[in-house]
BAMARDREN-119215 format. One record per residue (C-alpha): y, z, x; residue in one letter. Coordinates in steps of 0.5 Angstrom, whole numbers, plus 500, padded with zeros to 3 digits. Layout:
BEGIN
    py    pz    px   rest
     Y     Z     X      A
...
This chain:
BEGIN
    py    pz    px   rest
   794   829   472      X
   799   826   476      X
   803   830   481      X
   810   828   481      X
   816   832   484      X
   818   835   478      X
   811   838   476      X
   810   844   481      X
   818   846   480      X
   816   846   473      X
   810   850   474      X
   813   855   478      X
   819   856   473      X
   814   857   467      X
   809   861   471      X
   815   866   473      X
   817   867   466      X
   810   868   464      X
   809   873   469      X
   815   877   467      X
   812   879   461      X
   807   883   465      X
   813   886   469      X
   809   882   475      X
   813   879   481      X
   812   872   484      X
   814   871   491      X
   814   864   495      X
   811   865   502      X
   813   861   508      X
   807   857   508      X
   808   851   503      X
   804   852   496      X
   803   860   498      X
   805   865   493      X
   804   873   493      X
   804   876   486      X
   805   883   486      X
   803   888   479      X
   807   894   477      X
   801   898   480      X
   802   895   486      X
   796   890   486      X
   797   884   490      X
   794   877   489      X
   795   871   493      X
   796   864   489      X
   795   858   493      X
   793   850   492      X
   791   844   497      X
   792   839   491      X
   796   841   485      X
   793   843   479      X
   787   846   483      X
   790   853   484      X
   786   859   487      X
   788   866   486      X
   785   872   491      X
   786   879   490      X
   789   882   496      X
   785   889   498      X
   790   893   500      X
   789   899   496      X
   783   901   491      X
   781   896   485      X
   782   900   479      X
   780   897   472      X
   788   896   471      X
   787   891   477      X
   782   887   473      X
   787   887   467      X
   792   884   471      X
   788   879   474      X
   785   876   467      X
   792   876   465      X
   795   872   471      X
   789   867   471      X
   791   866   463      X
   798   865   465      X
   796   860   471      X
   791   856   466      X
   797   856   460      X
   802   853   465      X
   798   848   468      X
   796   846   461      X
   803   846   459      X
   805   841   465      X
   799   837   463      X
   801   836   456      X
   809   835   457      X
   811   828   459      X
   815   828   466      X
   821   823   466      X
């Protein structure tokens, strides 16, 4: 997939919409291509990439990891894959 100026903003917009379905919040960090995802149960995940669309997601150990944390992590990873696939399939003009 060719990375263009439109692909990352399109990914971010679609990803924000998907996260809203799970009541999660996406916060862009100061460093480029770094984001913080906060779940309703206060779990924090860090998402980043060096070369888009190879996206990394890391659980930030702030509290106790519960079974619900795993559910959110699975949903977030699913949203990432869906959004990357959608951007790949969508012709950019």
